[in-house]
N, C-alpha and C positions, 0 to 999 in steps of 0.2 A: 354870743360866746361860742367858742370852739366846741365842736361836738365829737363824741366818740361814736362811730357808726358800727353797729353790729351787722352781721350778714343778714339781709332781709329787711332791715329797717328803712324808713323813709326819711330823707333829709328835709329840713325845714327851711324857712325863709332866710335870705342873706342878711348879714349883719352890717352895721355902719362902718365906714372906713377907719374911724378912730379906734374901733375895737380891733380891726385888722392890725393897725400899727402897734397897738398895745400888746397884742399877742405875739407879733414878730419880735418886738423888743425884749420879750420875756426870755430870750435865748440864754442870757447870762445871769438873770436875777432869779431864775428858777421859780417863776410864778406857778402857783398850783393850778393844775389842769382840772377843770370842772368835769366830774364824772357822773354820768347818769345813764342808766340802762335804756332810758327812752329818749334821751337827748340826741339831737342830730344837728350837724353843721350844714352850712349851705355853701353857699357862696354867694462842710463842703463834701457833697456826695457825688454829684455828677459834673461832667465837663460841658454839657450841652447848654447853651443859652436859649433865651426865648426866641421864638420865630417859628416858621412852619416846620413840621416834622421832616427830617432829612430829605431835602430836595433830590429827586432823581431815584429814590428808592421806594419800594412798595411800602405804603403806610401800614402800621400795625392796625389790625382790625379784629373785632370780635363780633359774634352774632348779636343783633339788636332785637329786643322784643318788639312785637307789633305795636304801633302807636294806636291810641284811641282815636275816635273820629275827629276830635278837636285838634289833633296834631301834637298833643302832649306826649312826651316820651313816657313809657311805662318805667316805673322805678326798677333799677337793676342793682346788682351787687358791684359796688365801685371797687372793692378789693380785688375781685376776680378780673375786672376790666384792667386794672393796673398790672396784676400778675401775668395776665395773658398777652400784654402788649410788648412786643419785641423791641420797641423804641424807648421804653422806660429803662433807665440805667440799672445795672445789677446792684449797685450800691443802694439805690432807693428801694428796690425790691427786698434786699436783705434786711433793711431797716423797718420794713412794713410788718410789724408784729403786733399782736393784740396787747393792749395796755391792761385791760381787765377782762378776764374770761374771754369771750369772743368779740370784744369791742375794739375796733381799730381806730387809730387817730387819723381819720379821713373826713375832710369837709367836702360837701357836694352841693352844687347848685345847678338848676336847670333854667334855660332861657334861650332867647333867639339872638344868636351872634352871627350866624352865617346865612340867614334868610332861607333856611331849608324848610322842608315840609314837616319836620319833627324837631322838637326842642334839642338844642345842643346841651352838652354836659360839661361842667367845669369841676375838676377834681383837684383838691389840694391835699398833699400828703404831709403830715406833721410828725414831730417827735412826741413821744408820750410825756416825758417829764416836764418839758417847758414849752410845748406847743410851737416849736419853730417850724416854719414851712421849708421843707427840703425839696419839694417838687410840685409844680403846677402844670396841669394838662387840660386841653380842650378836646372833646370828642364830638364828631359830627356824624350823623346817620347818613349812610350812603349805600343804596342798594341792599338794604336789609342788614347791614353791618355798621358798627361804630368804628370810625376811622380817626386816628390820632392826627389832629391838624395843628397842634401847638404844644410846645413843651418848654419849660424853664426849670432848670435843675441846679441853680446856683443859690444856695441858701444864704441868708433867710429871704424867702420869696413867697408871695401870696398873690393869687389871681382872683378876680371877681368880675361879675357882669354889672356894668353901669350904663343904663339907658341904651342898651344895644351894642355897646363897645366893650372890649376886653381891657381891663385895667390891671396892670401888674405892678406891685409895690416891692421894692428891693431896698434894703438898708445900705448905707454907704459909710465906709470907714476911711478916714484920712490917716496918714502916717502918724504913729504915736497914739492913736485913739485906743483906749482900753476897750476890750470887747463888750463891756457893759455900757459904753457911752459912744455910740456911733455919731458921726458928725451930721448925719441927715439921712434922707431917703430919696430915692428916685421913684416917681410915679409915672409909669409909661402907659400910654393909651394906644391900643391897636384897633384897627377896623378891618373887617373882612372885605377884601377887594380882589377881584379877578381870581378867585379860588384860593386865596391865602390871606393870612393876617399881615397887614402892613402897618408899620409904626406911623401914627398920626402926629403925635407930639409927646413931650415928656416934661415933667416939672421936678426940679430939685428943691426939696424942702430942707433947709439947713436949721438944725436945732440950736436954739439960743442957750448960752451958758449963763445968762444973767438971771438973777433971782426973779421969778415971776414972768420971765420972758417966754415967748412961744416961738414956734418954728417960723422962719421966714422963707418965702417961696421965690424961686427964680425960674423963668421959663427955660426949658431945655430945647433940644433940636427935634 
């Protein structure tokens, strides 16, 4: 389930993709956000789509804690990482407020996406009331600092690590769709290639309107 992360707490393991889709769909049905002081997540506000952080510009970086000998990244404050990143949109930063006390709606996961010496960090920024993903980011350790190498800020959006690939899920609305009933979702897989995330393939899952029907998948580009 989605987690509220307080400053200084540690994120837990990644959830299954069906949980991701259910949480994203909650945008208009106002599903209750699970609140727990010890719970942690894993892994329209901005105009920037998924892809490498602004090509040709200096990436947003923040100091990285020293890794342990196994190459695992030491846990850090994801809220500070987002707030200090100049490439995160002002709208996402304005919306990143505590839901309860000092608990922020941020999901964090650690894993190997870029074949670096230290684990990469995936951060999803959510809304408090309905757990809608408003921003998804990947940070890579480089020279003692964490560098923003991926950003998606077109909600609802959610990013996760899947067997070494970056998988981004975005809901799709056709003309006339009520906000509570999207027509489907795009599941886009990216792979780290030549120093950037490159789209490998995508799948469009179209939601069935038949009673008892499930989503049907069609390959993307």
